[in-house]
C-alpha positions in Angstrom: 86.4 -18.8 -13.2 90.6 -19.1 -12.3 91.6 -21.7 -10.2 95.4 -21.7 -8.2 96.7 -24.3 -6.2 97.1 -23.7 -3.0 100.6 -23.5 -1.6 101.9 -27.0 -1.6 98.9 -28.8 -1.0 98.1 -29.4 -4.6 94.3 -28.5 -4.4 93.5 -25.8 -7.1 91.1 -23.5 -5.3 89.0 -20.5 -6.8 90.8 -17.0 -7.4 87.6 -15.7 -5.6 86.3 -17.4 -2.2 82.8 -17.1 -0.6 83.1 -15.6 3.0 80.5 -16.4 5.6 80.8 -14.2 8.9 77.5 -12.6 8.5 75.6 -15.1 7.4 72.4 -14.9 9.1 72.3 -11.6 9.6 73.9 -10.2 5.7 72.5 -12.2 3.9 69.7 -13.6 6.3 69.5 -17.5 6.8 67.0 -18.2 3.7 68.8 -15.6 1.1 72.4 -17.4 2.1 71.7 -20.9 1.2 70.7 -19.5 -2.4 73.6 -17.2 -2.6 76.2 -20.9 -1.6 74.4 -22.4 -4.5 74.8 -19.4 -7.1 78.5 -18.9 -5.8 78.9 -22.9 -6.4 77.4 -22.2 -9.9 79.7 -19.7 -11.4 82.8 -21.8 -9.8 83.5 -20.8 -6.6 85.0 -23.8 -4.6 86.0 -22.3 -1.6 84.0 -21.9 1.1 85.2 -20.2 4.6 83.2 -20.0 7.9 84.0 -20.3 11.4 83.0 -21.7 15.1 82.6 -18.1 15.7 80.6 -16.7 12.9 77.2 -15.7 12.4 75.0 -15.9 15.8 77.1 -13.9 18.2 75.9 -11.1 19.1 79.0 -9.1 17.9 77.4 -9.3 14.4 73.7 -7.6 15.2 72.3 -5.7 13.1 68.8 -3.6 12.3 66.4 -5.9 10.7 67.8 -8.8 11.2 67.4 -11.9 14.0 69.1 -11.2 17.6 71.8 -13.3 17.7 69.9 -15.7 20.1 67.1 -16.4 17.2 69.9 -17.1 14.7 71.4 -20.2 13.4 75.8 -20.4 13.1 77.0 -19.6 9.9 78.4 -23.5 10.1 74.9 -24.4 10.3 73.9 -22.2 7.2 76.2 -23.3 5.6 76.0 -27.0 6.4 72.3 -27.0 5.1 73.7 -25.2 1.7 76.1 -28.0 1.1 73.7 -31.1 2.0 74.0 -32.5 -1.7 76.9 -30.6 -2.8 79.6 -30.7 -0.2 81.8 -32.6 -2.6 82.2 -30.0 -4.8 83.8 -27.5 -2.3 87.0 -26.8 -0.5 85.5 -26.3 2.6 87.7 -24.1 5.9 86.5 -23.5 9.4 88.4 -22.0 12.2 89.1 -22.3 15.6 90.3 -20.0 18.5 87.8 -16.9 19.2 85.7 -17.1 22.1 82.5 -19.4 21.7 81.3 -19.2 25.0 81.7 -17.5 28.4 84.0 -20.2 30.3 87.7 -19.5 30.5 88.1 -22.4 28.5 85.8 -21.7 25.5 88.3 -20.3 23.5 91.9 -20.5 22.5 94.0 -23.2 20.8 94.3 -25.6 23.3 94.3 -29.3 22.5 91.1 -29.6 24.2 89.7 -26.8 23.1 90.9 -27.6 19.4 89.5 -31.6 20.0 85.9 -30.3 21.5 85.3 -27.7 18.9 86.7 -29.5 15.7 83.5 -32.2 16.7 80.9 -29.0 17.1 81.9 -28.0 13.6 81.8 -31.3 12.2 78.3 -31.6 13.6 77.1 -27.7 12.7 78.3 -28.5 9.0 77.4 -32.1 8.3 80.3 -33.4 7.5 82.8 -35.9 8.7 86.0 -33.5 7.7 87.3 -30.1 7.2 89.3 -29.5 4.1 91.3 -26.7 5.7 91.2 -25.9 9.4 92.6 -22.5 10.8 93.9 -21.3 13.9 91.9 -18.6 13.6 94.3 -16.2 15.4 97.5 -16.5 17.5 97.2 -17.6 21.1 99.4 -16.8 23.5 98.5 -18.6 26.2 99.5 -22.1 24.2 102.4 -23.5 23.2 102.3 -23.5 19.4 103.6 -26.9 19.6 100.8 -28.2 21.4 98.5 -26.9 19.0 100.5 -28.0 16.2 100.5 -31.6 17.4 96.5 -31.2 18.2 96.2 -30.6 14.4 98.7 -33.0 13.4 96.6 -35.8 15.2 93.3 -34.4 13.3 95.0 -35.1 10.3 96.1 -38.4 11.1 92.5 -39.1 12.4 91.3 -38.4 8.6 89.2 -35.2 10.5 90.6 -32.7 8.9 92.8 -32.6 5.0 95.4 -29.8 6.2 96.0 -27.4 9.1 96.3 -23.6 8.3 97.1 -20.3 9.8 94.9 -17.0 10.1 96.2 -13.7 11.0 99.9 -14.9 12.0 102.2 -12.5 11.6 105.6 -13.5 9.6 107.3 -14.2 12.0 105.0 -16.7 14.2 104.3 -18.1 10.9 107.6 -19.1 10.4 107.8 -20.3 13.6 105.1 -22.6 13.6 106.5 -23.8 10.6 109.8 -24.5 11.8 108.1 -26.1 14.8 106.3 -28.5 12.4 109.4 -29.6 10.5 111.4 -30.1 13.3 108.8 -32.3 15.5 107.5 -33.6 12.5 104.0 -32.3 12.3 102.0 -31.6 9.0 103.0 -27.9 8.5 100.4 -25.0 8.3 99.0 -25.2 4.6 98.2 -21.4 4.4 97.9 -18.1 5.8 94.6 -15.8 5.9 95.8 -12.5 5.9 94.2 -9.2 5.4 95.5 -7.6 2.4 93.6 -4.9 -0.4 94.4 -1.9 -2.5 93.9 -0.3 0.9 96.2 -2.1 3.0 99.6 -3.7 1.4 101.2 -4.2 4.8 101.7 -7.8 3.6 104.0 -7.0 0.8 106.7 -5.9 3.1 107.3 -9.3 4.8 104.5 -11.6 4.8 104.3 -12.6 1.3 107.8 -12.8 0.5 108.1 -15.3 3.3 105.3 -16.9 2.0 106.5 -17.3 -1.9 109.8 -18.7 0.0 108.2 -21.5 2.5 105.8 -22.3 0.0 102.8 -21.8 2.0 99.4 -20.6 0.4 98.0 -17.1 0.9 94.5 -16.4 1.3 92.6 -12.6 2.1 90.1 -11.4 3.7 88.8 -8.1 3.8 89.0 -7.7 0.1 87.5 -4.6 0.0 88.7 -3.0 3.2 85.5 -3.5 4.8 83.7 -1.7 2.0 85.6 1.1 1.7 86.8 0.0 -2.4 83.0 -1.0 -2.7 81.9 2.0 -4.4 80.2 5.2 -2.5 76.8 3.7 -1.8 78.4 1.1 0.3 81.5 2.9 2.1 78.6 5.0 3.3 76.7 2.7 4.8 76.6 2.7 8.9 77.8 -0.5 9.0 81.1 -0.2 6.6 84.3 -0.3 7.9 85.1 -0.2 12.1 81.7 0.8 12.2 80.1 -2.6 12.5 82.4 -3.5 15.5 81.7 -0.3 17.0 85.1 1.3 16.1 85.4 5.1 14.2 84.3 5.0 10.1 87.0 5.7 7.5 89.7 8.4 7.7 90.0 11.1 5.4 92.8 9.7 3.4 91.1 6.2 3.3 88.4 8.1 1.7 90.6 9.7 -0.8 92.0 6.6 -1.7 88.7 5.1 -2.5 87.5 8.5 -4.7 90.3 8.1 -6.5 89.9 4.5 -7.2 86.0 5.1 -7.9 87.2 7.9 -10.9 89.3 5.0 -12.3 86.5 2.9 -12.0 84.3 5.3 -14.2 87.0 5.7 -16.7 87.0 2.0 -17.3 83.4 1.8 -17.4 83.6 -1.2 -14.2 82.5 -1.1 -10.9 85.2 0.0 -7.9 84.8 -3.9 -6.0 85.2 -5.4 -9.5 88.7 -3.2 -9.9 90.2 -3.6 -6.5 88.9 -7.8 -7.2 90.6 -7.9 -9.9 94.3 -6.2 -9.0 94.5 -8.5 -5.7 94.1 -11.7 -7.5 96.4 -10.5 -10.0 98.7 -10.5 -7.2 101.8 -12.6 -7.4 101.8 -14.9 -4.0 97.6 -14.8 -4.0 96.9 -18.7 -4.1 93.4 -18.2 -2.8 90.8 -15.6 -1.8 90.2 -12.9 -2.1 87.2 -14.2 0.7 83.9 -12.6 -1.2 80.8 -11.7 1.2 78.0 -11.8 -1.9 75.3 -8.6 -0.8 71.7 -8.8 -2.1 71.3 -6.2 -4.3 69.5 -5.2 -7.3 73.0 -4.2 -8.5 74.4 -6.9 -10.8 78.1 -6.2 -10.2 77.6 -6.5 -6.6 75.5 -9.7 -6.7 77.8 -11.8 -9.5 81.0 -10.0 -9.6 83.0 -13.3 -10.1 83.0 -13.6 -14.1 84.9 -9.7 -14.5 86.8 -9.9 -11.2 88.5 -13.3 -12.1 90.2 -11.7 -15.1 93.5 -11.7 -12.8 94.4 -8.6 -14.7 95.4 -5.2 -12.6 92.7 -2.4 -13.1 93.6 0.5 -16.0 95.5 3.2 -14.9 96.9 1.0 -11.5 100.5 0.9 -12.8 100.7 4.7 -13.7 97.9 6.1 -11.4 98.5 8.4 -8.7 96.0 6.8 -6.1 96.8 8.4 -2.8 98.2 6.5 -0.2 99.4 2.9 -0.5 98.1 2.7 -4.3 100.7 5.4 -5.7 103.2 2.8 -5.4 101.7 0.0 -7.2 104.5 -1.6 -9.7 
């Protein structure tokens, strides 16, 4: 396993992180606990969850218990880490709705303080290493959010504040506010980034490098697009899992070109996509990887190969369609 420094924190995190959004559904709860243990055994030390993961109806899927019968992802992670909490950099998030009430969402001081206590209880820990503002909250001034995070840092309930899905200008505004007010600055920004989605290279990654902000990544396989035909053709791949449309013809063409390169190199498409991603400058932690229960070894245990840090053979000379055609 390779490790890199998370922004300016000094913390060393594994180049592959474990995402938990669908814990309790895919994989089911008992399998999820085993997968956490396996991930840690392989050297993963970054575990990413949120107060809204796992037991909401949006994650419902055929063959899994309904949301009302599922434990939250935080509860599943907490059980899995009972004896190994010290081994991990544990992350959670706040902002998304967790109930029907008007104040059960957002980044107000009230909601943040309520939710950090709930997350700590579900996870069975006295602190979070990283606490993300899951999305920007247009109803709450960023100063109020950062002050709440700063108070939690001073209380020892979180070690670092962080951002997720913040565009470059809002991230910069948050850093300016923290600097002006003397608050603990956001340590990193979690963004969507993959071979199929390289928009972050235009502004986000250069801004993070310049400002000393770490980068963690979600959707490293673009919702299954880059995981091979068996995965991308599933009825829950891509936007289909949220009731949106499936992959476009352009996206499928990109995936098929990657699959051809994978056949030439003797690796799986997912290993090539992850290997490329962890080699990119500015990605200090991630990608967040959701392990799948499968008999395919490359699907279950991709870490030793994917963490090689080398761009996949052919990427610098390839004619992959779309964004990948411009790989440096």
